[in-house]
C-alpha positions in Angstrom: 62.0 123.9 57.6 62.2 120.4 55.6 59.8 119.3 53.0 57.6 116.5 52.7 56.1 115.0 49.7 53.0 113.4 51.2 52.0 113.2 54.7 49.0 111.4 56.6 47.5 113.0 59.2 45.5 111.8 62.3 42.6 113.7 62.0 39.5 114.0 64.1 38.0 117.4 62.9 38.8 119.1 65.8 40.4 122.3 66.8 44.0 121.3 66.2 43.5 118.8 63.2 41.5 121.1 61.4 43.6 123.9 61.2 46.5 121.7 60.6 45.8 120.6 57.0 46.5 124.3 56.1 49.3 124.2 58.1 51.2 121.3 57.1 50.4 122.5 53.2 51.9 126.2 53.9 55.0 125.0 55.6 56.0 121.7 54.5 54.8 122.1 50.8 53.2 118.8 50.6 49.9 116.8 50.3 48.0 116.1 52.9 46.0 112.7 53.4 43.5 112.9 56.5 42.9 109.4 58.3 39.9 109.6 60.7 39.4 106.4 63.0 35.9 105.3 63.9 36.7 104.1 67.6 33.1 104.5 69.0 32.7 108.6 68.9 29.5 108.0 66.7 28.0 111.2 65.7 31.2 113.3 65.9 32.3 111.5 62.3 29.3 113.2 60.7 30.3 115.5 57.9 34.2 114.5 58.4 34.9 113.7 55.1 33.3 116.8 53.3 35.2 119.2 56.0 38.9 117.8 55.3 38.3 117.9 51.9 37.1 121.5 51.7 39.9 122.8 53.9 42.6 121.2 51.8 42.9 117.4 52.3 44.0 115.4 49.0 41.8 112.4 50.3 40.7 110.9 53.5 40.5 107.7 54.7 37.8 107.0 57.8 37.7 103.4 59.2 35.6 101.4 61.5 37.9 100.4 63.8 35.4 99.8 66.7 35.8 95.9 66.8 39.6 95.6 66.7 39.4 98.1 69.5 37.1 96.3 71.9 38.8 92.6 70.9 42.0 93.7 70.9 42.7 96.3 73.2 39.9 96.9 75.7 39.5 92.9 76.3 43.2 92.5 77.1 43.1 95.3 79.4 40.0 94.5 81.2 42.1 91.0 81.8 45.2 93.0 82.9 43.2 94.9 85.7 45.4 97.9 84.6 44.2 101.6 86.0 46.6 104.0 86.0 47.0 105.9 89.4 44.1 103.9 91.1 41.0 105.9 89.0 41.9 106.3 85.5 40.7 103.5 83.2 42.9 104.7 80.0 40.2 105.2 77.7 42.0 107.5 75.6 45.6 106.2 76.2 44.5 102.3 74.9 42.8 104.2 71.8 46.0 105.7 70.7 47.9 103.0 69.7 45.0 101.4 67.6 44.9 104.7 65.5 48.5 105.1 64.8 48.7 101.6 63.9 46.1 102.0 61.2 48.1 105.6 60.2 51.1 103.6 59.6 49.3 101.0 57.0 47.7 103.8 55.1 50.8 105.5 55.0 52.5 102.5 53.4 49.3 102.0 51.3 49.8 105.6 49.8 53.3 105.7 49.6 53.4 108.3 52.3 56.9 109.7 53.2 55.3 111.4 56.6 52.8 111.2 59.2 51.6 114.0 61.4 49.4 114.2 64.5 47.7 116.8 66.5 49.1 116.2 70.0 50.5 118.7 72.2 53.7 119.0 73.1 52.8 119.0 76.7 50.8 115.9 76.7 50.9 112.1 76.6 49.8 111.3 73.2 52.6 112.8 71.4 54.4 109.6 72.9 51.6 107.2 72.2 51.8 107.8 68.9 55.2 108.4 67.8 56.2 105.4 69.8 53.7 103.5 67.6 55.2 104.8 64.6 59.1 104.0 65.6 57.9 100.4 66.5 55.7 99.9 63.3 57.2 101.8 60.6 60.6 103.6 61.6 61.1 104.8 58.2 58.6 107.4 58.4 59.3 111.0 59.1 57.2 112.2 61.9 55.6 115.5 62.1 54.6 117.4 65.3 52.8 120.6 64.3 52.4 121.6 68.1 56.1 121.7 68.7 56.6 123.7 65.3 54.4 126.4 64.8 54.0 129.6 66.1 50.4 129.5 67.4 50.8 129.8 71.5 47.8 128.1 72.7 44.3 127.6 71.9 43.1 131.0 71.7 45.6 131.4 69.0 44.5 128.5 67.3 40.7 129.9 66.8 41.6 133.0 65.9 43.8 131.2 62.8 40.7 129.5 62.0 38.7 132.2 62.2 41.7 134.1 59.8 41.3 131.3 57.4 37.7 130.6 57.3 38.1 127.0 58.9 35.3 125.5 60.8 35.8 124.4 64.2 33.6 122.5 67.0 35.2 124.8 69.6 34.5 128.1 70.7 35.9 131.1 72.9 32.5 130.0 75.1 33.4 126.2 75.5 37.1 126.0 75.4 37.9 122.8 77.0 38.6 120.1 75.0 36.6 116.3 74.9 37.8 113.0 73.3 35.3 110.3 72.8 35.2 106.3 72.3 33.6 103.1 72.8 35.1 103.2 76.0 34.6 106.7 77.7 34.8 110.3 77.4 37.6 112.3 78.8 37.5 116.4 79.5 40.6 118.6 79.9 42.2 121.8 79.4 40.5 125.7 79.7 38.0 125.9 82.6 38.9 122.5 84.0 42.8 123.3 84.3 41.9 125.0 87.6 41.6 121.8 90.0 39.2 124.0 92.4 36.8 124.4 89.7 34.1 121.8 90.1 32.8 120.3 86.5 29.5 121.6 85.4 26.4 119.2 85.0 26.1 120.1 81.7 29.3 119.1 80.5 28.8 115.4 81.2 27.3 113.3 77.7 27.6 109.5 79.0 26.3 109.8 82.8 23.3 111.0 84.7 24.1 112.8 88.1 23.8 110.5 90.9 21.7 112.4 92.3 19.1 111.9 89.5 19.7 108.8 89.0 16.7 106.5 89.7 15.9 105.7 93.2 15.6 102.5 93.1 18.7 99.9 92.1 19.1 98.1 89.2 20.7 94.3 89.1 22.3 93.2 86.2 24.7 90.1 85.5 28.0 89.9 83.6 29.0 86.6 82.2 33.0 85.8 81.5 34.7 82.8 79.4 38.5 82.9 80.2 38.7 86.4 81.5 36.3 87.8 78.4 33.3 89.4 79.2 30.6 87.8 76.5 26.9 87.9 78.2 25.1 90.6 79.9 21.9 88.9 81.8 22.8 85.6 79.7 22.4 86.9 76.5 25.8 86.6 74.4 26.7 89.9 72.9 29.5 90.7 70.7 32.4 92.8 72.6 30.9 96.3 71.0 27.4 96.1 71.7 28.4 94.9 75.3 30.1 97.7 75.8 27.7 100.1 74.3 24.9 98.2 76.5 26.7 98.7 79.8 27.5 102.0 79.0 24.0 102.9 78.5 23.0 101.0 81.9 25.9 102.5 84.2 25.5 105.9 82.5 21.3 106.2 83.7 22.8 105.2 87.7 25.5 107.8 87.3 28.3 105.2 87.5 31.9 106.1 86.0 32.8 109.9 86.8 36.2 110.7 87.9 37.8 113.9 88.5 41.4 113.4 89.2 45.1 115.2 88.9 47.1 113.1 87.3 51.1 112.7 86.3 51.9 113.0 82.8 54.6 111.0 81.3 56.4 114.3 80.6 56.5 115.2 84.3 53.2 117.6 84.2 50.4 116.9 86.5 47.1 117.2 84.6 43.6 118.0 85.8 41.1 115.4 83.9 37.4 114.6 84.0 36.5 111.2 83.0 33.2 109.2 81.9 33.7 105.6 82.0 30.1 103.9 82.7 30.5 100.3 80.9 34.3 100.3 82.0 33.8 100.6 85.8 31.2 98.2 85.3 33.7 95.5 83.7 36.3 95.9 85.6 34.3 95.6 89.2 33.0 92.3 87.7 36.1 91.0 86.5 37.9 91.7 89.7 35.3 90.1 91.7 35.6 86.7 89.2 39.3 86.8 90.0 38.8 86.7 93.5 36.8 83.8 92.9 39.0 81.7 90.8 42.9 82.8 91.3 44.9 81.5 93.5 46.5 83.6 96.5 50.3 84.4 94.9 48.9 84.3 91.2 46.2 87.3 92.4 48.6 88.9 94.3 51.2 88.9 91.6 48.6 89.4 89.0 47.9 92.9 91.0 51.4 93.6 91.1 52.0 93.7 87.5 48.7 95.3 86.7 50.3 98.7 87.8 53.0 98.5 85.3 50.6 97.4 82.8 48.8 100.6 82.9 51.9 102.5 82.5 53.0 101.0 79.8 49.5 101.8 78.0 49.8 105.5 79.7 53.1 105.5 78.6 52.4 104.4 74.6 54.5 101.3 75.0 52.1 99.1 73.8 54.2 97.6 70.9 57.1 97.1 73.2 58.5 93.3 74.6 57.5 93.8 78.0 54.0 94.4 77.1 54.0 91.0 74.8 55.4 89.3 77.5 53.1 90.5 80.4 50.1 89.7 78.0 51.4 86.3 77.6 51.5 85.9 81.4 48.1 87.3 81.6 46.4 85.0 79.1 47.6 82.0 81.3 46.4 83.6 84.3 42.9 83.9 82.5 42.1 79.9 81.9 39.9 79.4 84.8 38.2 83.0 85.0 35.0 81.7 83.8 31.7 82.9 85.7 29.0 85.1 86.4 28.9 88.1 88.5 26.1 90.3 89.7 26.0 93.9 90.2 23.9 96.1 92.2 24.1 100.1 90.7 22.4 102.6 92.8 23.5 106.5 92.3 26.6 106.4 90.9 27.6 103.1 93.3 28.7 99.7 91.9 28.6 96.9 94.5 29.0 93.1 93.7 26.2 91.5 94.9 27.1 88.1 93.7 29.6 85.9 92.0 29.4 82.2 90.7 32.0 80.0 88.8 32.6 76.3 87.9 36.3 76.9 88.3 35.6 78.6 92.1 38.6 78.0 94.3 36.0 79.2 97.1 34.9 76.2 99.4 32.4 76.8 101.9 33.4 74.0 104.2 37.0 75.2 104.4 35.6 79.0 104.7 32.7 77.7 107.7 33.8 78.0 111.4 31.8 75.0 111.7 33.7 71.8 112.5 34.8 69.7 109.1 37.6 66.9 108.6 39.6 68.9 105.8 41.1 71.6 108.1 42.1 70.6 111.5 42.2 73.9 113.8 44.9 72.2 116.1 47.4 72.6 112.8 47.3 76.5 113.0 49.3 76.5 116.4 52.5 74.7 114.6 52.1 77.2 111.4 51.7 80.4 113.8 55.2 79.4 115.9 57.3 78.7 112.5 55.3 81.7 110.7 56.2 84.1 113.7 59.5 82.6 114.5 61.8 85.8 113.1 59.5 87.9 115.4 59.8 85.9 118.5 63.8 85.7 117.8 64.1 89.6 117.2 62.0 90.3 120.7 64.0 87.7 122.5 67.6 89.5 121.3 66.0 92.7 122.1 64.9 91.7 125.3 68.7 90.7 126.2 70.5 93.6 125.4 68.6 95.4 127.8 
């Protein structure tokens, strides 16, 4: 196995990266520097520094990236309308390019010649991390222990940890993994690998069961400026605080749970369970405001590229020319997406109860069935004749051939 002098490991303190410090030192004979990103996982960072140093790390950097995460990653994604395979709001996917970006910055700062991550050889995260490394620091060596070591799965990882006295947050009694950040929590693996298995209620951390949610609906108003959420119930909030507040509100009404079987980039189907309460509210509100402020052709074309944008995020192609070009288009479409949306929350459901905008394209007189001067209903006859001409011609030709 080739050697490395100094490796910066993307470290979470979870099962995989907990044992990787020792494994890297034993197999690459290198100095290991850990990097932990605070992207809103809160209490999971407690004791991380002590744990990393105790298990062999030379040093550890813990960076608060929550503001950058919300402002430069989540808000652009909201504006894009990207949803992977119709349901997944990309909570894990969108965080990886930011984490890898900061990891590269630290590697350059400490003079490392390699970077390492804890993603498995079957998952999407390995691609997301490594495409970012390649885009931002192609000279760095990339180490992916999951693709190299002899450990065959989580059971063997746990045994390895116990053998070497490495404290881990996973036990054989709770063999599923989770990933939390400001935007969401994801759950996968272990007992969740059976798509017939219904997740137990005690697994969920952000949302109340819809059955136990309040019996009365709650209304809230989200204000946007040029596509970016700015206010909650008339009060201006910073991006991180806004998302946190919406997580609390949506969570108590059981909003934002998703249970899907998705198609991984590597070609494997995977079952994932997600909680994204605040994000679900923001997507619903943003979509409602766009319906009011975007013309038909722009709205429809934007909906087409939203799927491609979602794929770019999911596939880890954040730092690519296409993503940059789509961002420019999306930013232009958001010029007039300013206004307020009123949402109604009730037992797992989020419905739009109202929307208003100074840039609204909705014209009550035009939409009305009452008589008015701008739209002459008689004009519709000529429009329909021209619009339906190809259909009529085809029908006539078929009739002549009989």
